N, C-alpha and C positions, 0 to 999 in steps of 0.2 A: 503495496500500498503504500502511495505516496503520502510523505508527511516531513516535514518541515520542522526547526526548533528554533522559538525567540522567546531571550531570556527562562531559558528552559518547558514552555513550554509546545507543546507537537501540534502542529495543526494540521488535518488530512485536509490534502485534495486531489484532485480528479480531471483530468482530463480526455479534449474529446474531439472530432471534430482535426481536418487533415494543419498539422506538427506549423505547416508553411506560412499557411494565411494571417490576416488577422488575428492579432486576440480579444476576446472577449470575455469579460469577465464580471462576474455576479453574485451579488453584495446579498444577502438578505435581510429579514426585517430581524425583530426583536423574540427568542425566542427560536423562532425558528431554522429546522434544517434546510441542508444547497437540499434537499426535495426540494420544494420551492419551485424552481424553475427547473421544474421538468418539461415546459410546454415549451420554456424560450430556448432551451438548447437544443430541443427535438426539432426547432424549427431553426436557428441558424446552425446547428452545429454541420448542417454537410458544407459550408462554404468561408464558416470558421470558425478560429482556434479557440474553443469555451471552455474556463476552468472556472468549474465548482469548486467551493470550500467551504467549512464550515469552518464561525468562526467560533471564538473560546466557548464554549461553557456548551456548548454544541453539536450532533452530531459522533464524529467516530475524535475530535476535535479532542483539544485535554478542559478542563475544565477547573480554573484553580480559585482558592479561595477568592471574594469578590471584595468591595467593587471593582467592576472594571472601566476602562475611560474611551473614548471613541478614538480621544491619538489612542489611546493603543492599540484598539482591535484595527485604526487606519492599519499601524506597523507591524499587523499580521502579514494585512493584507500586500505589506513591501514583502516581507520574508516569502511567502507564497509564491508573487510575482516572480523576486531572484532564483528561488529556486527552481521553481518551471523556466527557467531561462529565455523571460518573458526580456524583451526592452522598452515595450509600450503596447500599452491597452485600451482601447472602447472600455472603461467602468461601469458597470448598469448597478443601481442602488436603490432599491425600496422599501423605505418609512426609515428603521436605523442602518438600512442599507444605504440609506441616500446621504445619510450623517456619513457614517464612513466612508462612505465616493467623497465627499465635502472634501470629509478633513487631509485624507490621503490628495488627492487632488491638491489644497495647500501645499503640503508639509514634503511630498515627493516628485518625481519628476518623470514618470511613467506614462501620467494621463495621457489620451491621448483625443480622448470625449469624455463628455459625463450624457450620462440618462440616469435620471435623477425621477421618482417616482413614489408618487405616495410621501412625500416628504417633509420637510419643514429646516430654515435656514435659523432657524431656533432664536433666542436672544427676546427680550423686550416685544415687541414687535410681532411676535407670531399666533398664531393660532391656536391655543389649547388645547388637550383632548377635553371632551366635552364629560362633568365630571360623574355622569350617570355612564358612560362609557367608559372610565376609568376603571369604578366597583364593581360592573357589570367581569369587566379582564383579570383584578383583584380580589375579589371575592366572591368565591364559588360555595357557591351551599354544602357544609356539609357533608351532607348525606350522598350527593352526585358521589356516581361509578368515579374513573376516569379517562370515560369514552363521552360522559354526558358531562364533565366538568371540560374537557376542550372543545366540546358542543356550547353549551352556555358562553366560554371567555371568547371564540371565534364568533360571535353570530351580531357583533357588531360591526366585523370586520367586512360579512355580506350583503348582502340582498335578500328580502325577505326573500323576492318570489326566485330567488338563485338555488336558496336554500329547499325550496319547496317543491323544485323542476330537475333540479342534480342531485338529491338526496345518496343518488347512486356513488356522485363524485369527492358528497359531499363526507361521507364513510370511506368513502378512503385516501382523502387527505387525516382525518382524523387516525386509519394504521398507520398512515406515514408518522405524522403528528407527535402519534407515541412508541414509535416506535426511534427517532433519531432528535426530535425537539428539546428542547437543552431540558436539567431539569426545574422539579423552579427555585429549591435557590440559585443553580446561575441565571437562572431567566432576570430575581433580583437582581445578578451582578450588572446581570448587559443593564434591565432600564435605569439601575445608576449613572451609570454612564449618558440617557437620552435625558434622562432630569438638568442633568449639568450644560448636555450642548448647547454650542449661542457661535457661531461662526459666521453670523451677522454684519460683524465688523471688516472681513477680511475679503468677504466672496468675491469684490470688484477686482480684486487681484485676478483671480482667473479671468482668460484669456480665449481661453479652447471653447469650440462650443458646447452646446449643450443642451438637451433635449427635454426640458420638465411634463412629466406626463402625469395627471391626477385625476379619478372619479370626480364628478359634481355632487356625489351626496355619499362621499369620503363620512363618515362618523367617531373616524377611530385621527385622524387627521383632519380636518376640514380644508376647504379647497382654499381656501382664505391663503396658508402657507404657500400655495405652489403662483400664488400669483405674491408673495414677496420675494420669491424669489427671484421671479422674470423682472420684479426690480431692480434685483441687486445685482448678477449676474452680467454682465456685459454684451454676451456674444450668446444668449439662449434665444428657444424658441417652447413656445406654451405649448399643449397641447389635452384640452379638456375632456375627458371619456364624461359625455353625458349620462346623469345619472349612473355613472360606478361609482362602486364599492372605496372602499381600500384596500382591495384581494382585486383589484377592476381587474388584474393582469395573467390573473387565473381565471377568473368569469368571461372574459373576453379575450381571450388567451390570441386567436385568431387576430384579430384588426391588430392588436397593439405588440402584433412580432410584425407585421409589413408595415407598424407606425415605426418602429425601431431598423425593420432590413432596412428600407429604407432612406431610416437619417444615418445609417451607417454607410450607408453606400457613398451617401451625396457627402458625405464630411469629411 
């Protein structure tokens, strides 16, 4: 298994697609394993070198004691790309992964483009996660078993219509989360980094092409955060997905993948 070590933390990664093609690296959200990008990997790995990895605390990577910082996890990404021999990469991040991507582009020089999905610049002007969503994500009824708890926590991230119409896919997602996602302790360690993240005062330094994509019905990180990002980043294009949830890149994977493909080609 390909792994790299950073400050004693072992990080697992995978490579897909042709090694001599442009690299796209995906960075997942809070608590999620690399499985989250399955739909994007399948769409892009025919003609891109795709790197998937598990954030610290998740999947096959180590889970050191927390709290974790976004800066630490950006450093983890640098270790992964260096170990994979990648000199430049299109960096795609969702939610917490979008925060890691922003910090990575500020602190390191391998990022060729950024694609920031359902994320935020942080800071005092950011639009916070609504209190009812926070309660749902972190205060699960004690009588729920593991599967019920995951569905309960995940509900605000998905549209109600999708959850009802695609129960088969939701069940598959629950299976993958049970097998690969962060433990409750590691999830809290990652959440500490999210709570303290603020790149808003430095994003004007980033001149690389950036795609910002966000669902207009996101109940985890409201779409106002995408508009803030678009104002702060000098070379950003904003794509709103009408009615899209926080997990719009799963629910609307075909449309999202085509938009990503077009952006990467044009960049």
